[in-house]
Every structure is written in structure tokens, then in C-alpha cells.
Backbone as CSV, one residue per row, in Angstrom:
resi,resn,N_x,N_y,N_z,CA_x,CA_y,CA_z,C_x,C_y,C_z
1,MET,53.827,15.366,90.956,54.209,14.171,91.154,54.889,13.819,92.005
2,ASN,54.788,12.719,92.852,55.728,12.218,93.495,56.543,10.923,92.707
3,GLU,57.655,10.976,92.994,58.785,9.953,92.392,59.060,8.473,93.500
4,ILE,58.754,7.865,93.189,59.327,6.676,94.618,60.337,6.057,93.876
5,ALA,61.473,6.135,94.813,62.749,5.675,95.008,62.471,4.098,94.226
6,GLU,63.070,3.578,93.778,62.974,1.995,93.246,63.836,1.445,94.416
7,ARG,63.773,0.199,95.177,64.457,-0.300,96.151,64.884,-2.078,95.337
8,LYS,65.760,-2.333,95.420,66.411,-3.773,95.104,67.143,-4.289,95.790
9,ARG,67.412,-5.489,95.985,67.747,-6.490,96.565,68.355,-7.490,96.089
10,MET,69.708,-7.970,95.944,69.978,-9.125,95.542,70.425,-10.145,96.205
11,VAL,70.141,-11.404,96.224,70.609,-12.573,97.434,71.289,-13.437,96.279
12,THR,72.446,-13.725,96.887,72.986,-14.988,96.460,73.370,-15.907,97.512
13,TRP,73.411,-17.375,97.508,73.553,-18.327,98.168,74.554,-19.485,97.569
14,GLU,75.264,-20.338,98.255,75.898,-21.485,97.959,75.020,-22.734,97.628
15,ASP,75.399,-23.542,96.794,74.818,-24.797,96.638,74.720,-25.508,98.152
16,PRO,73.544,-25.764,98.560,73.646,-26.676,100.313,74.102,-27.854,99.972
17,THR,74.729,-28.659,99.012,74.746,-29.626,98.892,75.848,-30.654,99.482
18,ALA,76.782,-29.602,99.359,77.682,-29.906,100.096,77.954,-29.951,101.399
19,GLY,76.995,-29.343,102.189,76.612,-29.021,103.381,75.675,-30.239,104.083
20,VAL,74.730,-30.394,103.179,73.794,-31.480,103.198,74.340,-33.188,103.453
21,GLU,75.322,-33.016,102.696,76.492,-34.450,102.493,77.430,-34.526,103.910
22,ALA,78.068,-33.429,104.115,78.733,-33.081,105.525,77.994,-33.132,106.814
23,ALA,77.021,-32.815,106.932,75.786,-32.813,107.741,76.012,-34.325,107.966
24,ALA,75.657,-35.276,107.447,75.400,-36.322,107.863,76.589,-37.249,108.503
25,LYS,77.829,-36.688,108.650,78.840,-37.399,108.734,79.834,-36.584,109.638
26,MET,79.134,-35.693,110.469,79.981,-35.066,111.759,78.634,-34.623,112.507
27,SER,79.501,-34.706,113.733,78.315,-34.209,114.810,77.483,-33.001,114.541
28,GLY,76.413,-32.797,114.916,75.611,-31.369,114.512,76.329,-30.108,115.472
29,LEU,77.438,-30.079,116.402,78.273,-29.172,117.177,79.128,-28.798,115.715
30,GLU,80.013,-30.058,115.630,81.235,-29.673,114.306,80.320,-29.082,113.013
31,TYR,79.339,-29.669,112.461,78.499,-29.069,111.414,78.420,-27.693,111.704
32,LEU,77.771,-27.046,112.722,77.719,-25.884,112.636,78.657,-25.047,113.013
33,ARG,79.957,-25.424,113.581,81.100,-24.556,114.096,81.411,-24.400,112.216
34,ALA,81.678,-25.553,111.384,82.463,-25.577,110.326,81.742,-24.548,109.236
35,ILE,80.167,-24.667,109.237,79.573,-23.474,108.609,79.872,-22.016,109.171
36,ALA,79.859,-21.967,110.633,79.984,-20.277,110.914,82.077,-20.485,110.774
37,ARG,82.717,-21.223,110.509,83.976,-20.805,110.084,84.068,-20.714,108.474
38,GLY,83.090,-21.046,107.299,83.056,-20.567,106.256,83.545,-21.881,105.368
39,GLU,83.705,-23.199,106.068,84.266,-24.011,105.550,82.973,-24.999,105.126
40,LEU,81.773,-24.929,105.123,80.725,-25.376,104.790,79.541,-24.071,104.318
41,PRO,79.266,-24.187,103.208,77.686,-23.390,102.895,76.637,-22.971,104.222
42,THR,76.308,-21.520,103.909,75.108,-21.655,105.519,73.770,-21.806,104.720
43,ALA,73.392,-21.866,105.217,71.563,-22.276,105.059,71.087,-20.978,103.603
44,PRO,70.748,-21.370,102.663,70.078,-20.514,101.857,69.287,-19.575,102.818
45,MET,68.218,-19.990,103.644,67.326,-19.136,104.265,68.582,-18.039,105.138
46,ALA,69.731,-18.423,105.664,69.947,-17.758,106.593,70.689,-16.139,105.406
47,ASP,70.943,-16.551,104.154,71.461,-15.675,103.231,70.234,-15.002,102.871
48,LEU,69.221,-15.761,102.696,67.841,-14.871,102.228,67.203,-13.824,103.205
49,ILE,67.485,-14.025,104.532,67.254,-12.912,105.778,68.077,-12.283,106.182
50,GLY,69.215,-12.934,106.388,70.269,-11.992,106.474,70.756,-12.346,107.466
51,PHE,71.035,-13.365,108.444,71.669,-13.623,110.209,72.633,-14.611,109.933
52,ASP,73.371,-14.451,110.803,74.358,-15.332,111.079,74.796,-15.635,112.279
53,PHE,75.657,-16.910,112.859,76.188,-17.096,113.918,76.906,-16.028,114.557
54,SER,76.567,-16.109,115.896,77.314,-15.232,116.544,78.266,-15.802,117.775
55,GLU,77.331,-17.205,118.152,78.267,-17.713,119.194,77.220,-19.144,118.759
56,ILE,78.157,-20.413,119.089,78.024,-22.050,119.121,78.410,-22.592,120.200
57,GLU,77.945,-23.141,120.801,78.178,-24.274,121.557,77.347,-25.511,122.043
58,GLU,77.786,-26.235,123.163,77.102,-27.589,123.055,75.602,-26.932,123.976
59,GLY,74.319,-27.130,123.187,72.957,-26.846,123.761,73.012,-25.398,123.777
60,ARG,73.387,-24.688,122.743,73.260,-22.991,123.029,73.702,-22.642,121.824
61,VAL,73.271,-21.575,121.032,73.500,-20.937,119.673,73.102,-19.723,120.009
62,VAL,73.677,-18.891,119.490,73.276,-17.326,119.619,73.391,-17.148,117.834
63,LEU,72.339,-16.472,117.474,72.163,-15.987,116.057,71.840,-14.438,116.013
64,GLU,72.669,-13.808,115.105,72.460,-12.264,114.758,72.084,-11.407,113.519
65,CYS,71.629,-10.259,113.918,70.513,-10.061,112.652,70.570,-8.557,113.125
66,THR,70.493,-7.757,111.819,70.049,-6.182,111.884,68.838,-6.351,110.787
67,PRO,67.561,-5.607,111.310,66.880,-5.435,110.938,67.109,-4.311,109.610
68,ALA,65.824,-4.838,108.703,66.805,-3.824,107.363,65.113,-3.378,106.616
69,GLU,64.884,-2.201,106.222,63.787,-1.985,105.892,62.793,-3.050,104.595
70,TYR,63.784,-4.240,104.307,63.015,-5.360,103.099,62.764,-6.265,104.185
71,HIS,62.779,-5.991,105.567,61.983,-6.836,106.698,60.878,-6.463,107.003
72,TYR,60.369,-5.365,106.633,58.867,-4.443,107.117,57.821,-5.146,106.611
73,ASN,56.395,-4.960,107.626,55.411,-5.120,107.297,54.697,-4.327,106.054
74,PRO,53.603,-4.515,105.766,53.001,-2.888,105.016,52.240,-2.235,105.877
75,ILE,52.507,-2.231,107.455,52.446,-1.115,108.511,53.572,-0.848,109.547
76,GLY,54.759,-0.632,108.527,55.230,-0.245,109.084,56.449,-0.501,110.479
77,ALA,56.567,-1.765,110.502,57.534,-2.596,111.321,58.185,-3.992,110.725
78,VAL,59.072,-4.288,111.499,59.473,-5.573,110.686,58.611,-6.385,110.635
79,HIS,58.254,-7.637,109.886,57.326,-8.983,109.855,57.495,-9.584,111.007
80,GLY,56.624,-10.494,111.575,56.839,-11.398,112.443,57.599,-12.634,112.357
81,GLY,57.416,-12.526,111.149,58.435,-13.882,110.485,59.590,-13.715,110.382
82,LEU,60.108,-12.764,110.335,61.864,-12.072,110.713,61.856,-12.930,112.095
83,ALA,61.422,-12.380,113.329,61.473,-13.108,114.636,61.265,-14.663,114.751
84,CYS,60.419,-14.732,113.725,59.851,-16.332,113.785,60.817,-17.243,113.356
85,THR,61.591,-16.790,112.702,62.547,-17.703,111.670,63.719,-17.651,112.885
86,LEU,64.215,-16.526,113.425,65.225,-16.670,113.996,65.163,-17.243,114.809
87,PHE,63.841,-17.297,115.622,63.620,-18.365,117.037,63.794,-19.796,116.595
88,ASP,62.934,-19.854,115.222,63.191,-21.275,114.740,64.562,-22.358,114.514
89,SER,65.485,-21.085,113.671,66.672,-21.370,113.954,67.666,-21.323,114.840
90,ALA,67.477,-20.519,115.900,68.273,-20.887,116.598,68.138,-21.651,117.753
91,MET,66.876,-22.182,118.001,66.588,-23.312,118.695,66.648,-24.542,118.015
92,GLY,66.543,-24.575,117.012,66.650,-26.124,115.754,68.357,-25.854,116.219
93,CYS,69.192,-25.102,115.502,70.493,-24.988,116.169,70.927,-25.326,117.171
94,ALA,70.216,-25.057,118.387,70.931,-25.439,119.960,70.400,-27.157,119.729
95,VAL,69.386,-27.280,119.536,69.278,-28.773,119.244,70.407,-29.473,118.607
96,HIS,70.144,-28.800,117.645,71.150,-30.076,116.170,72.852,-30.211,117.150
97,THR,73.384,-28.818,118.113,74.836,-29.227,118.602,74.536,-30.387,119.782
98,MET,73.570,-30.876,119.779,73.186,-31.994,120.752,73.647,-33.309,120.363
99,LEU,73.218,-33.119,118.796,73.340,-34.479,117.967,74.391,-35.224,117.334
100,PRO,74.519,-36.515,117.337,75.494,-37.107,116.571,75.503,-37.194,115.130
101,ALA,76.718,-37.780,114.732,76.818,-37.633,113.381,75.644,-39.005,112.895
102,GLY,74.680,-37.977,111.552,73.693,-39.064,111.229,72.414,-38.941,111.775
103,VAL,72.272,-37.687,112.976,71.055,-37.745,113.792,70.261,-36.451,112.744
104,GLY,69.563,-36.392,112.637,68.869,-35.253,112.383,67.430,-34.548,113.208
105,TYR,66.912,-33.545,112.863,65.749,-32.954,113.625,64.756,-32.247,112.812
106,THR,63.829,-32.203,113.057,62.696,-31.343,112.770,61.993,-30.713,113.625
107,THR,61.239,-29.278,113.198,60.340,-28.728,114.288,58.926,-29.279,113.907
108,VAL,58.670,-29.542,115.126,56.982,-30.421,115.365,56.176,-28.938,115.562
109,GLU,56.616,-28.296,116.609,56.010,-26.968,117.403,56.751,-26.002,117.616
110,LEU,56.109,-24.606,117.619,56.834,-23.395,117.716,55.656,-22.512,118.642
111,LYS,56.444,-22.180,119.470,55.372,-21.157,120.295,56.410,-19.801,120.317
112,VAL,55.217,-18.852,119.967,56.226,-17.358,119.748,55.066,-16.411,120.524
113,ASN,56.388,-15.488,121.514,55.730,-14.308,122.324,56.257,-13.350,122.000
114,PHE,55.372,-12.236,121.208,56.253,-11.054,120.970,55.902,-9.862,121.916
115,LEU,56.663,-9.148,122.048,56.910,-8.354,123.146,56.715,-6.670,122.555
116,ARG,57.254,-6.489,122.192,57.314,-5.079,121.244,58.125,-5.346,120.086
117,PRO,57.009,-3.986,119.315,57.598,-4.170,117.885,59.307,-4.137,117.332
118,ILE,59.605,-4.342,116.263,60.798,-4.360,115.824,60.934,-3.717,114.630
119,THR,61.416,-2.391,114.870,61.850,-1.447,113.797,63.290,-1.481,113.026
120,LEU,63.748,-0.295,112.037,64.858,-0.240,112.071,66.228,0.416,113.275
121,LYS,65.211,1.280,113.833,65.789,1.858,115.372,66.473,0.789,116.173
122,THR,65.594,0.189,116.061,65.868,-1.521,116.921,67.399,-1.550,116.941
123,GLY,67.626,-1.646,116.021,69.173,-1.966,115.731,69.711,-3.740,115.764
124,ARG,70.753,-4.051,115.710,71.018,-5.024,115.659,70.294,-6.427,116.706
125,LEU,69.970,-7.217,116.730,69.063,-8.467,117.491,70.094,-9.411,117.413
126,LEU,69.978,-10.281,118.916,70.291,-11.594,119.185,69.324,-12.258,119.573
127,CYS,69.670,-13.486,118.957,68.122,-14.376,119.282,69.221,-15.577,119.795
128,GLU,69.056,-15.907,121.177,69.739,-16.822,121.645,69.003,-18.259,122.316
129,GLY,69.243,-19.077,121.887,68.269,-20.592,121.711,69.373,-21.575,122.685
130,THR,68.399,-22.400,123.528,69.279,-22.975,124.107,68.083,-24.221,124.477
131,THR,68.502,-25.351,124.795,68.028,-26.910,124.813,67.433,-26.936,126.330
132,ILE,66.296,-27.562,126.234,65.695,-27.831,127.904,65.974,-29.330,127.943
133,HIS,65.611,-29.928,126.737,65.603,-31.608,127.005,66.064,-31.813,125.728
134,VAL,66.766,-33.087,125.571,67.157,-33.409,124.485,67.216,-35.056,124.449
135,GLY,66.137,-36.119,124.273,65.852,-37.467,124.345,66.246,-37.865,123.105
136,GLY,65.884,-39.353,122.752,66.053,-40.500,121.593,64.930,-39.654,120.653
137,HIS,63.972,-39.279,121.223,62.699,-39.096,119.702,62.585,-37.802,120.084
138,ILE,62.353,-36.785,120.855,62.176,-35.694,121.259,62.848,-34.651,122.051
139,ALA,62.913,-33.188,121.359,63.682,-32.141,122.059,62.950,-31.358,122.433
140,THR,63.167,-30.002,123.250,62.526,-28.922,123.284,63.577,-28.063,123.704
141,ALA,63.489,-26.897,123.739,64.443,-25.597,123.862,63.511,-24.222,123.543
142,GLU,64.064,-23.328,124.051,63.753,-22.032,124.340,64.810,-21.072,123.875
143,ALA,64.278,-20.178,123.585,64.873,-18.806,123.041,64.406,-17.472,123.210
144,ARG,65.266,-16.442,123.296,65.285,-15.136,123.806,65.878,-14.143,122.935
145,LEU,64.654,-13.524,122.261,65.226,-12.251,121.058,65.549,-10.903,122.028
146,LEU,66.808,-10.055,121.958,67.070,-8.900,122.858,67.807,-8.256,121.804
147,ASP,67.707,-7.078,121.771,68.607,-5.895,121.368,70.041,-6.232,121.949
148,THR,70.932,-5.080,121.338,72.620,-5.154,122.128,72.534,-4.380,123.394
149,SER,71.501,-3.904,123.798,71.093,-3.425,125.409,70.578,-4.310,126.442
150,GLY,70.071,-5.447,125.534,69.466,-6.381,126.818,67.892,-6.330,126.721
151,LYS,67.343,-5.578,125.901,65.868,-5.324,125.688,65.663,-6.301,124.957
152,LEU,64.440,-7.062,125.796,63.951,-8.254,125.322,62.252,-7.897,124.569
153,TYR,62.638,-8.790,123.270,61.732,-8.202,122.006,60.664,-9.335,121.933
154,GLY,61.138,-10.609,122.758,60.358,-12.201,122.343,60.838,-13.286,122.843
155,HIS,59.976,-14.075,123.114,60.503,-15.475,123.326,59.874,-16.391,122.987
156,ALA,60.476,-17.700,122.979,59.845,-18.622,122.196,60.044,-20.056,122.655
157,THR,59.224,-21.101,122.649,59.918,-22.229,122.601,59.604,-23.463,121.763
158,THR,59.977,-24.542,121.738,59.826,-25.402,120.495,60.109,-26.743,120.814
159,THR,59.608,-27.957,120.061,59.429,-29.266,120.301,60.415,-29.442,118.972
160,CYS,60.885,-30.331,118.853,61.535,-30.953,117.745,61.731,-32.532,117.662
161,MET,61.691,-32.802,116.776,61.572,-34.793,116.791,62.532,-34.625,116.063
162,ILE,63.174,-36.208,116.837,64.792,-36.603,116.287,64.613,-37.961,115.479
163,PHE,65.546,-37.742,114.418,65.590,-38.963,113.742,66.692,-39.380,113.183
164,CYS,66.533,-40.472,112.585,68.218,-40.982,112.182,67.916,-40.526,110.545
165,ASN,68.916,-39.934,110.196,69.546,-39.775,108.609,69.741,-41.021,108.235
166,ARG,70.432,-41.661,108.322,71.009,-43.222,107.777,69.880,-43.895,106.814
């Protein structure tokens, strides 16, 4: 009889309330840099999925993530939801870097193109999101998902709605 090894993963996160309150008082760029420095809590979703900021600048954000077995779908590859989450987060954060204090955004539309499967052998992934246009009500951005050798695994675009948080 085959015994199957039990696999477990514990996820912990900080209360996001402090970050939500700080976001209303800081520009998007200042806010994301404070998260990256550990001064504010990261998004619980980032802890759950397992990604971090690699680079943050005006109009551009790079996230990094190393696929793990817990990202797998039932057919032996990383679930497309990991790439979608990275794309949505990188592009949204790129838009956020362009926004003043008290202004927020939300994703309205997300278009993703998967180019090749992601597995444990893929190794560390970098998702670079850059803004295309940031207006008063609408922003657009694009992203690319690459491994550390520069191989492209997918690309995406988004439309975001900009709104005042005040």
C-alpha cells in the first residue's frame, strides 16, 4: 500500500488596517515603497500567494515569485491563477505609483496571454508591470512575466478605473 506524504503550508499575515489608513495619506509611490521597506504591512494576498516587490519606480513595478508545488493545478503545472494574480498586482501597482494621496484604483478589465507552462523547474519569475496611460478616470498598463534568463511566459494588459478615496 502506498503512503502519501501529507503536505502542509501555514500562511500568516499582518492586519492590513494600518496599510489601508496609510494609503489614504500617502502617494501611491510612497505607499508601495513603505510596504517594500517593511514599514507597512504587505497585502495578505501577497503572503498567501508568495510574492514580493523586486523594484518600484514611477510607472513601473517588478514583482518576484518562485513557483512552488502548492501553486500546481491537478494536471501538473502551475495554475494560471498565479500568473493572473502577478499580472493584476504588477499592473495595478504600476498604476498606483502614479497616483497622489487620497486617490485609488480598481481593475476593470484584465487580458492575459499564456505562452508556455510554468512548473517547479521554471524557477524564480519576475513580473514587470508598466503604465501606458494614466488619466483622470482611466488608466491602462501592461505586464510581462519572465524567468531569470529572460524567457517570456506570458503578457497582459489592464484597464483600471481611478477614483477618489476621500
